[in-house]
C-alpha positions as CSV (number, residue, x, y, z in Angstrom):
1,X,0.0,0.0,0.1
2,X,1.0,3.6,-0.4
3,X,3.6,4.8,2.1
4,X,5.3,1.6,3.1
5,X,7.1,-1.4,1.8
6,X,4.2,-3.5,2.9
7,X,6.5,-6.5,2.3
8,X,5.5,-9.4,4.8
9,X,8.7,-11.3,4.3
10,X,10.8,-8.3,5.0
11,X,8.9,-7.4,8.1
12,X,8.7,-10.9,9.4
13,X,12.5,-11.2,9.1
14,X,12.8,-8.2,11.5
15,X,11.3,-9.9,14.5
16,X,10.3,-13.3,16.1
17,X,8.8,-15.9,14.0
18,X,5.1,-15.1,13.4
19,X,2.2,-17.1,14.9
20,X,-1.2,-17.9,13.7
21,X,-4.5,-16.8,15.4
22,X,-4.9,-20.1,17.3
23,X,-1.5,-19.7,18.8
24,X,-2.3,-16.4,20.2
25,X,-1.8,-13.9,17.5
26,X,-5.1,-11.8,18.3
27,X,-3.0,-8.8,18.8
28,X,-1.3,-9.3,15.4
29,X,-4.7,-9.7,13.7
30,X,-6.1,-6.5,15.3
31,X,-2.8,-4.7,14.2
32,X,-3.1,-6.0,10.6
33,X,-6.7,-4.8,10.4
34,X,-5.5,-1.5,11.8
35,X,-2.7,-1.1,9.3
36,X,-4.7,-2.1,6.2
37,X,-7.7,-0.2,7.5
38,X,-5.6,3.0,7.6
39,X,-4.1,2.4,4.1
40,X,-7.7,1.9,3.0
41,X,-8.8,5.3,4.2
42,X,-6.1,7.2,2.5
43,X,-8.4,8.3,-0.5
44,X,-10.7,10.0,2.1
45,X,-7.8,11.8,3.7
46,X,-6.4,12.9,0.3
47,X,-9.8,13.9,-1.1
48,X,-10.2,16.4,1.9
49,X,-7.0,18.0,0.5
50,X,-8.7,18.7,-2.8
51,X,-7.4,22.0,-4.1
52,X,-3.8,21.4,-2.9
53,X,-1.8,20.2,-5.7
54,X,-0.5,16.6,-5.6
55,X,3.2,17.6,-5.7
56,X,2.6,19.9,-2.7
57,X,0.8,17.2,-0.8
58,X,3.7,14.6,-1.5
59,X,6.2,17.2,-0.3
60,X,4.5,17.7,3.0
61,X,3.8,14.0,3.3
62,X,7.6,13.6,3.0
63,X,8.5,16.2,5.6
64,X,5.9,15.2,8.2
65,X,6.6,11.6,7.8
66,X,10.3,12.4,8.4
67,X,9.4,14.4,11.6
68,X,7.2,11.7,12.9
69,X,9.4,8.7,12.3
70,X,12.3,10.6,13.6
71,X,10.5,11.2,16.9
72,X,9.6,7.5,17.2
73,X,13.1,6.3,16.3
74,X,14.7,8.8,18.8
75,X,12.2,7.8,21.6
76,X,13.1,4.1,21.1
77,X,16.9,4.7,20.7
78,X,17.1,3.4,17.1
79,X,18.8,6.2,15.4
80,X,22.0,4.0,15.3
81,X,20.1,1.9,12.5
82,X,19.8,5.1,10.5
83,X,23.4,6.0,11.0
84,X,24.5,2.5,9.8
85,X,22.3,2.8,6.7
86,X,23.8,6.3,5.9
87,X,27.3,4.9,6.1
88,X,26.8,2.0,3.8
89,X,27.2,3.3,0.3
90,X,25.4,0.3,-1.4
91,X,22.6,0.4,1.1
92,X,22.3,4.2,0.6
93,X,22.1,3.8,-3.3
94,X,19.4,1.2,-3.0
95,X,17.4,3.3,-0.6
96,X,17.8,6.4,-2.8
97,X,16.3,4.4,-5.6
98,X,13.5,3.1,-3.6
99,X,12.8,6.7,-2.4
100,X,12.5,7.8,-5.8
101,X,10.0,5.0,-6.8
102,X,8.0,5.6,-3.6
103,X,7.8,9.4,-4.5
104,X,6.3,8.4,-7.8
105,X,4.0,5.9,-6.2
106,X,2.6,8.6,-3.8
107,X,2.4,11.2,-6.5
108,X,0.3,9.0,-8.8
109,X,-1.9,7.7,-6.0
110,X,-2.6,11.3,-4.8
111,X,-3.4,12.5,-8.4
112,X,-5.6,9.6,-9.0
113,X,-7.6,10.4,-5.8
114,X,-7.9,14.1,-6.7
115,X,-9.0,13.3,-10.4
116,X,-11.6,10.8,-9.3
117,X,-9.9,7.7,-10.4
118,X,-9.9,5.7,-7.2
119,X,-11.3,2.6,-9.0
120,X,-8.1,2.5,-10.9
121,X,-6.1,2.8,-7.7
122,X,-8.1,-0.2,-6.3
123,X,-7.3,-2.4,-9.3
124,X,-3.6,-1.4,-9.0
125,X,-3.3,-2.8,-5.5
126,X,-5.4,-5.8,-6.3
127,X,-3.0,-6.9,-9.0
128,X,0.2,-5.8,-6.9
129,X,0.7,-9.2,-5.2
130,X,0.6,-10.9,-8.7
131,X,3.1,-8.3,-10.1
132,X,5.4,-9.4,-7.2
133,X,5.1,-12.8,-8.3
134,X,5.9,-11.9,-11.9
135,X,8.9,-9.8,-10.8
136,X,10.1,-12.7,-8.8
137,X,10.1,-14.7,-11.9
138,X,11.8,-12.2,-14.1
139,X,14.4,-10.7,-11.6
140,X,15.0,-13.6,-9.1
141,X,14.6,-16.6,-11.4
142,X,11.8,-17.9,-9.3
143,X,9.7,-20.8,-10.9
144,X,6.0,-20.7,-10.8
145,X,3.7,-23.6,-10.3
146,X,0.5,-24.1,-12.5
147,X,-1.8,-22.3,-9.9
148,X,0.5,-19.2,-10.0
149,X,0.7,-19.2,-13.7
150,X,-3.3,-19.4,-13.8
151,X,-3.4,-16.5,-11.4
152,X,-1.0,-14.4,-13.6
153,X,-2.8,-15.3,-16.7
154,X,-6.2,-14.3,-15.2
155,X,-4.6,-11.0,-14.2
156,X,-3.3,-10.3,-17.6
157,X,-6.8,-11.2,-19.2
158,X,-8.4,-8.8,-16.5
159,X,-6.1,-5.9,-17.5
160,X,-7.0,-6.6,-21.3
161,X,-10.6,-6.4,-20.3
162,X,-10.1,-3.3,-18.3
163,X,-8.4,-1.6,-21.2
164,X,-11.5,-2.4,-23.4
165,X,-13.8,-1.1,-20.7
166,X,-11.9,2.1,-20.2
167,X,-11.1,2.6,-23.9
168,X,-7.5,3.1,-22.8
169,X,-4.7,1.3,-21.1
170,X,-5.1,1.5,-17.3
171,X,-1.9,3.4,-16.7
172,X,-2.7,4.4,-13.2
173,X,-3.3,0.8,-12.1
174,X,-0.3,-0.4,-13.8
175,X,2.0,2.3,-12.6
176,X,0.8,1.8,-8.9
177,X,1.2,-2.0,-9.1
178,X,4.6,-2.0,-10.9
179,X,6.2,0.8,-9.0
180,X,5.2,-0.7,-5.7
181,X,6.3,-4.2,-6.9
182,X,9.8,-2.7,-7.7
183,X,9.7,-0.7,-4.3
184,X,9.1,-4.0,-2.4
185,X,11.8,-5.8,-4.4
186,X,14.4,-3.0,-3.6
187,X,13.4,-2.9,0.1
188,X,13.8,-6.7,0.3
189,X,17.6,-6.3,-0.8
190,X,18.3,-3.6,1.9
191,X,19.3,-4.6,5.4
192,X,17.2,-1.9,6.9
193,X,13.7,-2.6,8.5
194,X,10.6,-0.6,7.9
195,X,10.8,2.5,10.3
196,X,14.5,3.3,9.8
197,X,14.2,2.6,6.2
198,X,11.2,5.1,5.8
199,X,13.2,7.7,7.7
200,X,16.3,7.5,5.4
201,X,13.9,7.5,2.3
202,X,12.1,10.7,3.5
203,X,15.5,12.2,4.6
204,X,16.8,11.7,1.0
205,X,13.6,13.2,-0.4
206,X,13.6,16.3,2.1
207,X,15.9,18.6,-0.1
208,X,13.7,18.2,-3.0
209,X,10.5,18.5,-0.9
210,X,11.6,21.7,0.9
211,X,13.0,23.2,-2.4
212,X,9.7,22.6,-4.1
213,X,7.6,24.1,-1.3
214,X,9.8,27.2,-1.2
215,X,9.4,27.6,-5.0
216,X,5.6,27.2,-4.8
217,X,5.5,29.8,-2.0
218,X,7.7,32.3,-3.9
219,X,5.9,31.9,-7.2
220,X,2.2,31.5,-6.0
221,X,2.2,33.1,-2.5
222,X,1.0,31.6,0.8
223,X,-2.2,30.1,-0.8
224,X,-3.2,26.9,1.2
225,X,-0.9,28.0,4.1
226,X,-3.7,30.5,5.1
227,X,-6.2,27.7,5.7
228,X,-5.6,26.1,9.2
229,X,-7.8,23.2,8.3
230,X,-5.7,22.2,5.3
231,X,-2.6,22.7,7.3
232,X,-3.7,20.3,10.0
233,X,-4.6,17.7,7.3
234,X,-1.2,18.1,5.6
235,X,0.5,17.4,9.0
236,X,-1.6,14.4,9.6
237,X,-0.2,12.9,6.4
238,X,3.0,12.2,8.3
239,X,1.4,10.2,11.2
240,X,-1.0,8.4,9.0
241,X,1.8,7.1,6.7
242,X,4.3,6.2,9.3
243,X,1.6,5.0,11.8
244,X,0.3,2.5,9.3
245,X,3.8,1.2,8.7
246,X,4.6,0.9,12.3
247,X,1.3,-1.0,13.1
248,X,2.0,-3.2,10.2
249,X,5.5,-4.1,11.4
250,X,3.9,-5.0,14.8
251,X,1.4,-7.3,13.0
252,X,4.1,-8.8,10.9
253,X,6.1,-10.0,13.9
254,X,3.1,-11.8,15.2
255,X,1.5,-13.5,12.2
256,X,2.5,-16.1,9.7
257,X,3.1,-14.7,6.2
258,X,0.1,-16.7,4.9
259,X,-2.1,-15.3,7.6
260,X,-0.8,-11.8,6.9
261,X,-1.3,-12.2,3.2
262,X,-5.0,-12.7,3.7
263,X,-5.3,-9.0,5.0
264,X,-3.5,-7.5,2.1
265,X,-6.8,-7.1,0.1
266,X,-8.6,-5.0,2.8
267,X,-7.1,-1.7,1.4
268,X,-7.8,-2.1,-2.1
269,X,-11.3,-3.5,-1.2
270,X,-11.9,-0.3,0.8
271,X,-10.6,1.7,-2.1
272,X,-13.2,0.0,-4.3
273,X,-16.1,0.6,-2.0
274,X,-15.0,4.2,-1.3
275,X,-14.7,4.9,-5.1
276,X,-18.0,3.3,-6.1
277,X,-20.4,4.0,-3.2
278,X,-18.9,7.2,-1.6
279,X,-17.2,9.1,-4.5
280,X,-19.7,7.7,-6.9
281,X,-17.1,7.0,-9.7
282,X,-18.5,5.3,-12.8
283,X,-18.0,1.5,-13.2
284,X,-19.3,0.0,-16.4
285,X,-20.1,-3.7,-16.9
286,X,-16.8,-4.5,-18.8
287,X,-14.7,-3.0,-16.1
288,X,-16.8,-4.9,-13.4
289,X,-15.9,-8.1,-15.3
290,X,-12.2,-7.3,-15.3
291,X,-12.6,-6.9,-11.4
292,X,-14.3,-10.3,-11.2
293,X,-11.5,-11.9,-13.0
294,X,-9.0,-10.2,-10.7
295,X,-10.9,-11.4,-7.7
296,X,-10.9,-15.0,-9.1
297,X,-7.1,-14.8,-9.8
298,X,-6.7,-13.5,-6.1
299,X,-8.7,-16.6,-4.9
300,X,-6.4,-18.8,-6.8
301,X,-3.3,-17.0,-5.6
302,X,-4.4,-17.2,-2.0
303,X,-5.4,-20.9,-2.3
304,X,-1.9,-21.6,-3.6
305,X,-0.3,-19.6,-0.8
306,X,-2.3,-21.4,1.9
307,X,-1.6,-24.8,0.3
308,X,2.1,-24.1,-0.1
309,X,2.4,-22.8,3.6
310,X,0.7,-26.0,4.8
311,X,3.0,-28.3,2.9
312,X,6.1,-26.4,4.1
313,X,4.9,-26.7,7.7
314,X,4.4,-30.3,7.3
315,X,7.7,-30.9,5.9
316,X,9.4,-28.9,8.7
317,X,7.4,-30.9,11.3
318,X,7.9,-34.1,9.6
């Protein structure tokens, strides 16, 4: 989801081995619901900022995320992890690239919300797990079984159907899915967990963000800065972004990856509901068919994940 790696494997590696609900993971389940619920409500937050340009919102999101995460890391005595990342050239290069991709993801997400295209946002995050599977195949040489191929094939057909329904290639959906897929891939290669990683990413983006805000102020004047309500909402983008990430990290340390994976569709489902029933965005029959195909492919993908997880546990216990 927007604003974090949302990479269960990466987060699970950062803490104790996860447990399932039966083994006492109720707090993990509640945390997962909270994290994905927050991500699911992001369109409502950004729609309230209608009138503030997407680049300005991204710049504020960068700055206030940096401040909020910095306070949390300082409070918990974890700034040493940040210092270590900044001293490692390879790590810093990878985080700089992931920061650029994250900025693109945030910008496209916010622009889509403000231009009433949240249905496309929903589709993008529905197909993101399948994009991750495809990236693993292309970049890591991972082999796919017949169920995974079926899920990928259905997703490709769904995108073709969506293109027909929209009369154009769903650029927003593909951009969000692919950018976040590459973001997750890069973060998986970096030995820095979520909160310190986000701090370094936003730290690297801060000079550009500050420079852009100064430019806007000089050219256009105070504008939105004169509205206290907008300022409060802009400040809240930081806690919303970092808070969801930190709650997710808590959940990832307490749940199995297969259990956590079941929650990842909460956010795009909320996006879909918000787009159709609250924002009243149009959804024609052909587009709905594409969503049905995506939901079927997700069912196949989820079934295979559960089956594979069960087989792995049986082998490890055997």
